[in-house]
C-alpha positions as CSV (number, residue, x, y, z in Angstrom):
1,M,0.0,0.0,0.0
2,I,1.3,3.5,-0.9
3,T,1.2,6.0,1.9
4,W,2.6,9.5,2.2
5,Q,4.7,9.9,5.3
6,L,6.4,13.3,4.6
7,G,5.0,16.0,6.9
8,P,3.2,19.1,5.5
9,L,6.2,21.5,6.0
10,P,8.8,19.3,4.4
11,T,6.4,18.6,1.6
12,L,5.8,22.3,1.0
13,L,9.6,23.0,1.2
14,S,10.3,20.2,-1.3
15,L,7.6,21.5,-3.7
16,A,8.9,25.1,-3.5
17,F,12.5,24.0,-4.0
18,G,11.6,21.9,-7.0
19,Y,9.3,24.5,-8.6
20,L,12.0,27.2,-8.4
21,L,14.6,25.0,-10.0
22,G,12.2,23.7,-12.7
23,S,10.9,27.1,-13.6
24,I,14.3,28.4,-14.8
25,P,13.7,29.0,-18.5
26,F,17.1,27.9,-19.9
27,G,15.9,28.0,-23.5
28,L,14.9,31.6,-23.3
29,L,18.0,32.6,-21.3
30,L,20.5,30.9,-23.5
31,T,19.0,32.3,-26.8
32,R,18.9,35.8,-25.4
33,M,22.5,35.5,-24.2
34,A,23.5,34.3,-27.6
35,G,21.9,37.4,-29.2
36,L,19.1,35.3,-30.9
37,G,16.2,37.2,-29.4
38,D,13.1,35.7,-27.8
39,V,12.7,32.0,-28.7
40,R,9.0,32.4,-27.9
41,K,8.6,34.4,-31.1
42,I,9.7,31.7,-33.4
43,G,8.3,28.2,-34.4
44,S,6.0,26.8,-31.8
45,G,6.7,29.6,-29.3
46,N,8.0,26.9,-26.9
47,I,11.0,27.5,-24.7
48,G,12.3,23.9,-25.0
49,A,15.2,22.4,-26.9
50,T,13.2,21.5,-30.0
51,N,12.1,25.1,-30.6
52,V,15.6,26.4,-29.7
53,L,16.9,24.2,-32.5
54,R,14.7,26.2,-34.9
55,T,17.1,29.1,-34.4
56,G,19.6,27.0,-36.3
57,N,22.0,26.7,-33.3
58,K,22.4,23.0,-32.6
59,K,24.9,23.6,-29.7
60,L,22.4,25.9,-28.0
61,A,19.6,23.4,-28.4
62,A,21.8,20.7,-26.9
63,A,22.7,22.9,-24.0
64,T,19.0,23.7,-23.4
65,L,18.1,20.0,-23.5
66,L,20.9,19.2,-21.0
67,L,20.1,22.0,-18.6
68,D,16.3,21.4,-18.7
69,A,17.0,17.7,-17.8
70,L,19.6,18.5,-15.1
71,K,17.3,20.9,-13.3
72,G,14.9,18.0,-12.9
73,T,17.7,15.7,-11.8
74,A,19.0,18.3,-9.3
75,A,15.6,18.8,-7.8
76,A,14.8,15.1,-7.3
77,A,18.3,14.0,-6.3
78,I,19.0,16.8,-3.7
79,A,15.5,16.5,-2.1
80,S,15.8,12.7,-2.0
81,R,18.6,13.1,0.5
82,F,15.8,13.8,2.9
83,G,13.8,10.8,1.8
84,L,12.2,9.4,-1.4
85,E,8.9,11.3,-0.8
86,A,10.8,14.6,-0.7
87,G,12.5,13.6,-4.0
88,I,9.1,12.8,-5.5
89,A,7.6,16.1,-4.4
90,A,10.5,18.1,-5.6
91,G,10.7,16.2,-8.9
92,F,7.0,16.7,-9.6
93,A,7.3,20.4,-8.8
94,A,10.3,20.8,-11.1
95,F,8.3,19.2,-13.9
96,M,5.4,21.6,-13.3
97,G,7.8,24.5,-12.9
98,H,9.1,23.8,-16.4
99,L,5.7,23.5,-17.9
100,F,4.2,26.5,-16.0
101,P,7.0,29.0,-15.0
102,V,5.6,31.9,-13.0
103,W,8.2,34.2,-14.6
104,L,6.8,33.6,-18.1
105,G,3.1,33.9,-17.4
106,F,2.9,30.1,-16.8
107,K,3.8,29.3,-20.4
108,G,6.7,26.9,-20.6
109,G,7.9,23.8,-22.4
110,K,6.4,20.4,-22.9
111,G,8.5,18.7,-20.2
112,V,10.1,15.7,-21.8
113,A,13.7,16.7,-21.0
114,T,12.8,17.6,-17.4
115,Y,10.8,14.3,-17.2
116,L,14.0,12.5,-18.2
117,G,16.1,14.4,-15.6
118,I,13.7,13.5,-12.8
119,L,13.9,9.8,-13.9
120,L,17.7,10.0,-13.7
121,G,17.5,11.6,-10.3
122,L,15.1,9.0,-8.8
123,V,15.7,5.7,-10.6
124,P,18.8,6.1,-12.8
125,F,18.6,2.7,-14.6
126,M,15.2,3.8,-16.1
127,L,17.0,6.3,-18.3
128,A,18.4,3.4,-20.2
129,V,15.0,1.8,-20.5
130,F,13.5,5.1,-21.8
131,A,16.3,5.5,-24.3
132,A,16.0,1.9,-25.5
133,I,12.2,2.3,-26.1
134,W,12.7,5.8,-27.7
135,V,15.4,4.6,-30.1
136,S,13.4,1.4,-31.1
137,V,10.2,3.3,-31.9
138,A,12.2,6.1,-33.7
139,Y,14.0,3.5,-35.8
140,L,10.7,1.8,-36.8
141,T,8.6,4.9,-37.3
142,R,10.9,7.9,-37.6
143,Y,8.5,9.9,-35.4
144,S,10.3,11.7,-32.6
145,S,7.0,12.7,-30.9
146,L,5.6,9.1,-31.1
147,S,8.9,7.8,-29.6
148,A,8.6,10.1,-26.6
149,L,4.9,9.3,-26.1
150,V,5.5,5.5,-26.2
151,A,8.5,5.8,-23.9
152,T,6.7,7.9,-21.3
153,A,3.7,5.6,-21.4
154,A,6.0,2.6,-20.7
155,C,8.0,4.2,-17.8
156,P,5.3,4.0,-15.1
157,V,4.5,0.4,-16.1
158,V,8.2,-0.7,-15.8
159,L,8.6,1.3,-12.6
160,W,5.6,-0.4,-11.0
161,F,6.7,-3.9,-11.9
162,T,10.3,-3.4,-10.8
163,G,9.1,-2.4,-7.3
164,Y,9.1,1.4,-7.5
165,E,5.4,1.9,-6.9
166,E,5.5,5.4,-5.4
167,V,7.7,6.6,-8.3
168,A,5.5,4.8,-10.8
169,V,2.5,6.9,-9.6
170,L,4.5,10.1,-10.0
171,F,5.5,9.2,-13.5
172,A,1.9,8.0,-14.4
173,V,0.7,11.5,-13.5
174,M,3.6,13.2,-15.4
175,T,3.0,11.0,-18.4
176,L,-0.7,12.0,-18.5
177,I,0.3,15.7,-18.4
178,T,3.0,15.1,-21.1
179,W,0.5,13.5,-23.4
180,I,-1.9,16.5,-22.8
181,K,0.9,18.9,-23.7
182,H,1.6,16.9,-26.8
183,R,-2.0,16.8,-28.0
184,A,-1.2,18.8,-31.1
185,N,1.5,16.2,-32.0
186,I,-1.0,13.4,-31.3
187,S,-3.5,15.0,-33.6
188,R,-0.9,15.3,-36.4
189,L,0.1,11.7,-35.9
190,L,-3.5,10.6,-36.3
191,R,-3.9,12.6,-39.4
192,G,-0.5,11.4,-40.8
193,T,0.9,15.0,-41.0
194,E,3.5,14.8,-38.2
195,S,7.0,15.5,-39.3
196,R,9.4,12.5,-39.4
197,I,13.0,12.5,-38.2
198,G,15.2,13.6,-41.1
199,D,12.4,15.5,-43.0
200,K,13.5,18.7,-44.6
201,G,11.6,21.9,-44.2
């Protein structure tokens, strides 16, 4: 049976810590520092690595991806020093902070990189599981979005059956939110109009 043992104050502190880390808009900060303007005014208007890539700067996109992941890792791993439940609370808050940063009018990214970072911070071996599923689906379909959707759907299941029930519940919730944030991609996949990996233009 899953129970929540962390007290109200430690829970609140974990949530606040995670949210503040997660809400750092690295994509926006890096593109501005590089003199590329406001990344929210191009492409999808997203602050994540995929939209940063639309600036044409691959190194900046890679840095955004890494930093968006590591803020999730830092939140979950640091808070976990005070117990798994603190790590779960901080990880979830970091995820929500990335999606809904207060500094940007609660308009952030889609969360996959931060999702991966939290996975690394709480159950490191699951990063390899995610990567294996993503690569397999991408190889078969050449759809990046579908690969991420399938991998996120699989993570809670694998976590549950490997004994990480509390973490599985966290990732089930984050997976649902991730799918909602990707509803436009899902719609294009169903219509057959989603861009494939390697497509030009």
